N, C-alpha and C positions, 0 to 999 in steps of 0.2 A: 504494500500500500504506500502510495506516495505521501510525502509530508503535506502536500497541498490537500489531499483527500482527508488525511488524518486531522487536519485543523477544522474540518467541518464533518462531523459524524452524522450520518443520515441512515435511519433504519425504521422498520415497521414494528409497532408494538400494539398488537391487536389490530384495530382499524385506524390507529393513530400513526401518522408520519412524524417521527421524532427527529428534530434537528438540534444538535448540540454543538455550540461554538466551543472549540477545544484548543484554546491557547491560554490556559489558566495562569501561567507564569507572567503573561503579558496582559492580564485582565481581559483575555479574549479579544484583544484589539484586532481590527480587521485589516487583512492584506487583500491585494487585488485578486489573488487566487481564491481566497475565501468567498469574495463576492461572486466570482464565476461559479464556484461550486454550489453556492446557495441558489443562484439563478437556475442552474441546470437541474437541481433537485426539485425546486418548486415547479418548473416547467413540466418535468416528468410526472410529478404527483398530481398535477392539475388534471391530467388525462387518465389517471390510474384509479379505477373503481374500487380497488382495495383500500385506498386512502380516503377516510371519511373526514378527517381533520388533520391539521398540522399543529404541532406544539414546538415552540422555540425555547430552549434553555441554554444556560452557559455552564461550562465545566468549572469545577471548583466552587468554593463558597464565598468568593469575594465579589462576584458580580456577573451580570449577563454579558456586558461588553462596554469597555471604556472608550470606544470610538475607533477611529482609524489609527493605524500605526503611524503616528506623527513623526517619529524619528526617521522612518523611511521617507515620509513626505518631505521632511527637511532636506535630506540628502538629494532627493529628486528635484526639489524646487531650486536648489543651488545649481543643478545641472541643466536648468531650463524648464522643468516642470511638465514635460510631455507625458510621463508616466502617471503623474498625479491628475492631469486633465482626463486621461483615459479612466483612471480609477473613479473620479467624480462622475463621469458620464455613466459608467456601468452601475455605480452605487445608486445614483438617483433614479435610474430606470428600474432598479430592483425595488426601491422604496415605492415607486408607483405601482409595480406589480403586486406588492404586499397589500397595498390599500384596496386594490380591485380583485384580490384573489378569490377565485370562485368557490373555495371551500373554507370552512371555519379555520381561522388562523389565530392561534392562542399564543401570546407572548408572556413568559414569566420573567418579570423585571426584578428579579431578586438580587439585591446588592447594587453595585455600581452600574448604572445604565446612563451613559453619556454620549453626546454627539452621535456618531454612527450607530451606536447601540439603540438610541432613541429612534433612528430611522428604520431599524429592523423590527421594532416592537410597537411603537406608539401609533403606527398606521394600521395595525392589525385589527381584526374584528373584536377580539376579546383580550384585554390588557390587564395583567395582574401585577400588583405590587405587594411587597411583604414589609415587615417591620425593619428589614435590613436595606430597603431600597433607598438609593440616593440617585436622583434623576436630575440631569442638568444639560443645558446647552452652553458650554463654557468657552465658546469659540473666541470671543473678544479678548480673552486672556492671552491668546497666542497670535493675535493679529488677523484672525479670520472672522467670518460673519456666520451666524446660525444657518445651518444648511440641512440636508437630508429631510426636507419638508418641515423642519423644526421651526422655521420662521412662520409657517402657516399656523402651527400649533400655538406658538407664542402670540401671534397676532389675534387669535380668537380666544385667548384666555380671558377670564372675566376682567372687566375694567382695563387697567394699565398694568396688571400683574405680569403679563408677558414682556412688556417693555422693561420693567424692573429686572426680570430674570435675564433678559437678553443683554442689557447694558452692563449689569453687574457680574454676570457669569455665575450667579448664585445657584445653589443646589436646592432641590425640593426633597423633602421626606415623603413618605407614602401619602399622608393626608393632603399635602400641597399638590402632589402629582394628580390626585383625584380631583381636587378643586380646580386645577388649571387645565383639565381635559387631556392629560397625558396617560391616564389609566382609568379603568372601570371598576375593578374589584380589588379588595384587600383580603389576602389569604395569608395567615401566619406561615413563616417558612417551614415550621415543623409539620405543617399539613400538606405541603407541596407533594411529597411522595404519594400520600394517600390520594390527592387530587389526580395525579397522573395515572395512578392505577384505575381510579374510577372512570376517567376519560377513556382509557383503553377498553375497559369492560363495556362501557356504553357504546362505543364505536363498534365493537365486535358484535354486540347484540343488534345494532342497527344493520350491520352487514348481513347477519343471519336472516333478518326480517325483510331483506331486499334492498335497504339503503338507498343510496342516490345513484344516479347515472350522470356521468360528466355532461355538463351543458344543461341539465334539468334545473332551472332556476328555482322552481317551487320546492323541489326536493332539497336543493342546497340551502334554502331559507329554513326548511324544517330541520336540517342537520345543524345549522348554526343555533337554532333555538334549543335543540337537544343538548348541544355542548354548553351553551350558556346556562341551562338549567343545572347541569352538573357542577359548573363553576360556582353558581349562585349558592348551591347547597353547601359549599365549603367556604363561602365568604363570611367574614366576621366584620364587626364595626371597626373602622380604621381609626388610628390615632388622630387627634385634632389637627386641623390644618393651621400651621403657625401664621400663614399669610392672611387668614381671615381677619384677624385683629389689627392688621396693618393696612387694610384696604384704603382707609381714609387718606393717610398721607401719601400712599403710593399713587392713588388715582389723582390726587391734587397735584403732586409734583411731576409725575411723568406725562401728564397731559400737555406739557409745554411743547412749543414748536421746535425747539432746538436742544441739542445736548447741553450746550452752555446754560440755557435757561433752566433745564432740568436740574443740573448741578446746583445752580444758584438757589432754586426752590428747596432742594434737599438740605443745603447748608443753613438756610434761613427758616426752616420749618419749626425749629425748637424741639424736634424729636430725635432722640439719640440714635435710633435705628436708621433714620433718614441720613444723618450725618455720616454714619458708617457706610451707607450705600453710596454716598457721594465719593468717599474715599476709594471704594471699589471701582466705580466708573472711571475715576481719574487715574487709577493705576493701570487700566487696560489701554490697549492701543487707541489713541485718539481717532485715527483714520477708521479703524474697525468700528468704533463706537458710533461715529457719525453715519457710516454706511449701514450699520445695523438699524439705527432709528429709521433711516429712509426706507430700507428694505421691509421692515415690519409695518410701517405705515402703508406702503404700497401693497403688501401682502393682504391687508384687510380688504382691499378692493378687487383682488384677483379672483376669478370665478371657480378655480379648481386647484387641487393639489398639483396637478400636472403643470399648470401655469406658474405656480410658485416654484416648482422644481426647475422650470426653465429659467426663471429669474435667478434662482440660487446658483445655477451653473454659471451664469454670467458673472455674478458677484464673486464666486469662488475663483474663477479663472482670473478675474481682475486682481484678487488678493495674491494669487501666485505671481503676478507680474510686478508686485510691489515689494517694498522692503520689509514690512512689519511681520509677515508670516514667518519667514526664515528666522528673523530676530526673536520673535516671540517663542518659537519652539526651542531655539538655542537656549534662551534664558530659563525656560521651564523644564526642559527635558534633557538637553544635551549637556550644557555646562552646569545647569541647575543653580545658577547664581541668583535667580529670581530678580534680576535687575535689567530688564529689557531697555534698550536704547531705541525708543520709537522715533520714527521720522515721518512727519513732523512730531515734535515732542509734546506739543500742546494742542488742545482743541482749537484754539484761535489760529493755529497754523494750517488747519485743514480747510481748504476752500470748497465752495459749492461745486466747482469744476472737478475737484478730486472725488467728491461723492458721486457726481453724475457719471464718472467713468465706470463706477461699479455697476450701475444699472443699465448702461448703454448696450444695445445689441452688438454682438461680436461677429464681424464679417467672416463667414466660412467656419464658424466655431459656435454653433447653437445646439442646444439639446433637442429641441423640437418635439417635446411631449404633448404640449397643448394643441 
């Protein structure tokens, strides 16, 4: 078995197609080969009547997936970024497939689920968090902009919660992930093995009774309802959402038209948490922060996930052409000095033209999903 195949384990368990991301030492971070293996598996299973539902989990106990392999992205970006552009193209197309998958797609977001891990899970039909879940779109911390459809999720979170999360790179616990629309169910981690067994038994019984036929939308809807019923039977009340009590200052401050005004409102709000949020925004890439605000505001108006993914591809390719992505990864992952030297170094140094470059169509280099 090749290393590429071993990094994505795919097998049948009863009537369930199990996918396990298998790079636990790297927090199951995604390589291009893993994206290809995931796509091939999902394409095959979509037409396989033995597969009644798909369940995604991560190997190890630390998390589902911490995102893309950003050290590899750093090295490729320094060499021109062609490999990373291809990675983004295939990754975003996979995100779109997951969102429209014809069979129930269950994602167990146990532990760390960030960036690309959100793209593999939060667009699924049934999304589960546990008490160990830490969910985030932390791209601005490394000079990137929320992608993998995450800008759509953030844009449609209640009020300005998504803007807060996108600009600060802050993490969500299970309660906040449910509040912000990144998850549907809370199941304690100790009950996940029991849940997986119940799903396999249910799917096997469905297969014995006749089950679904590929392309039968009525039967597919019934299968999704059956899977959801099993998950609901294992669902428990989630911990409180910490962001619920912070809505007032978040909505008031992040409704501002510019990042500079958002920071000013945060600093002048008289709320300690708001001042801390201002510090987080100011520590991140100024260019990425401004591009993120523009992308989130525009994502609210776009009609579909596919249209947002098209926009994200432009934005991510623009980031590859800039300085801050390589520098941000260097500071956070390569040298780990946590002291990125952003260019420009301040919000005031980022012009409207700089931001417009992120959203502009790219001649000969468009994703074309919408």
